C-alpha positions as CSV (number, residue, x, y, z in Angstrom):
1,S,9.9,-22.3,-23.3
2,G,6.3,-20.9,-23.2
3,G,6.2,-21.4,-19.4
4,I,9.4,-19.5,-18.9
5,A,8.2,-16.6,-21.0
6,A,4.9,-16.5,-19.2
7,Y,6.7,-16.5,-15.8
8,A,9.0,-13.7,-16.9
9,Y,6.1,-11.7,-18.3
10,R,4.2,-12.2,-15.0
11,K,7.1,-10.8,-13.0
12,E,7.3,-7.8,-15.4
13,V,3.6,-7.1,-14.9
14,Q,3.9,-7.5,-11.1
15,S,6.8,-5.0,-11.1
16,E,4.8,-2.5,-13.2
17,L,1.8,-2.9,-10.9
18,V,3.9,-2.2,-7.8
19,S,5.5,0.8,-9.5
20,M,2.1,2.3,-10.5
21,L,0.6,1.7,-7.1
22,N,3.6,3.3,-5.4
23,Q,3.3,6.4,-7.7
24,T,-0.4,6.6,-6.8
25,I,0.2,6.6,-3.1
26,I,3.1,9.0,-3.3
27,K,1.3,11.6,-5.4
28,D,-2.4,11.2,-5.0
29,Y,-3.2,9.6,-1.6
30,G,-4.8,12.2,0.7
31,T,-5.1,14.6,-2.2
32,F,-7.9,13.0,-4.3
33,N,-10.8,11.6,-2.3
34,S,-11.5,8.8,-4.9
35,T,-7.9,7.7,-4.9
36,T,-7.7,7.8,-1.1
37,A,-10.9,5.7,-0.8
38,A,-9.7,3.2,-3.4
39,V,-6.3,2.7,-1.7
40,D,-8.0,2.4,1.7
41,S,-10.4,-0.2,0.4
42,L,-7.6,-2.1,-1.3
43,Q,-5.5,-2.2,1.9
44,T,-8.4,-3.1,4.1
45,N,-9.8,-5.9,1.9
46,L,-6.4,-7.4,0.9
47,Q,-4.9,-7.0,4.4
48,C,-1.9,-5.2,3.1
49,C,-0.1,-1.9,3.4
50,G,1.7,0.2,0.8
51,A,2.8,-1.1,-2.6
52,E,5.9,-3.1,-1.6
53,S,5.6,-2.7,2.2
54,Y,4.3,-0.4,4.9
55,Q,7.5,1.6,4.7
56,D,6.4,3.0,1.3
57,W,4.2,5.5,3.3
58,Q,7.4,7.2,4.6
59,L,8.0,8.6,1.1
60,T,4.5,10.1,0.5
61,S,3.3,13.6,0.6
62,W,0.5,12.2,2.9
63,S,3.1,11.3,5.5
64,S,4.2,14.9,6.0
65,S,0.6,16.1,6.6
66,S,-0.7,13.0,8.5
67,G,0.1,14.2,12.0
68,R,1.3,11.3,14.1
69,N,0.2,8.5,11.9
70,K,3.0,6.5,10.4
71,V,0.6,4.7,8.0
72,P,-3.0,5.2,7.0
73,D,-5.5,3.7,9.4
74,S,-6.5,1.3,6.5
75,C,-3.2,-0.5,7.1
76,C,-4.3,-1.6,10.6
77,K,-5.3,-5.1,11.4
78,T,-8.2,-3.6,13.4
79,V,-9.1,-0.3,11.8
80,S,-9.9,2.5,14.2
81,K,-9.2,6.3,14.2
82,F,-5.4,7.0,14.6
83,C,-4.5,3.3,14.8
84,G,-1.8,4.0,12.2
85,V,0.3,5.8,14.8
86,R,1.9,2.5,15.8
87,D,3.7,0.6,13.0
88,H,4.4,-2.5,15.0
89,P,3.7,-5.9,13.3
90,S,1.0,-6.7,15.9
91,N,-0.9,-3.6,14.8
92,I,-0.4,-3.2,11.0
93,Y,0.1,-5.3,7.9
94,Y,3.7,-5.3,6.7
95,T,3.0,-7.0,3.4
96,G,2.6,-4.7,0.4
97,C,-0.5,-4.8,-1.7
98,G,1.6,-5.6,-4.9
99,E,2.4,-9.0,-3.5
100,K,-1.3,-9.6,-2.6
101,L,-2.3,-8.7,-6.2
102,S,0.1,-11.0,-7.9
């Protein structure tokens, strides 16, 4: 029964982590330089995009001020300026960072 409890707790922690990461990108990305840099670093190093998926970026305050970019450039498989304009799977990571952190 200890293994079952540990598994259930792990899922709960994972869910909370995704929720907190999502709130961070929705509210703070593009507003606070340190948050933006941390999220960019996370996405680049873990090869992920968003909390649950790349689609999380559609709900952010950043998306309304990002110009043509659909996702931050840090979501791109090969990072370059404005590479986030194309959200095709050949161009960006679709897997969310929450999954990579679990």
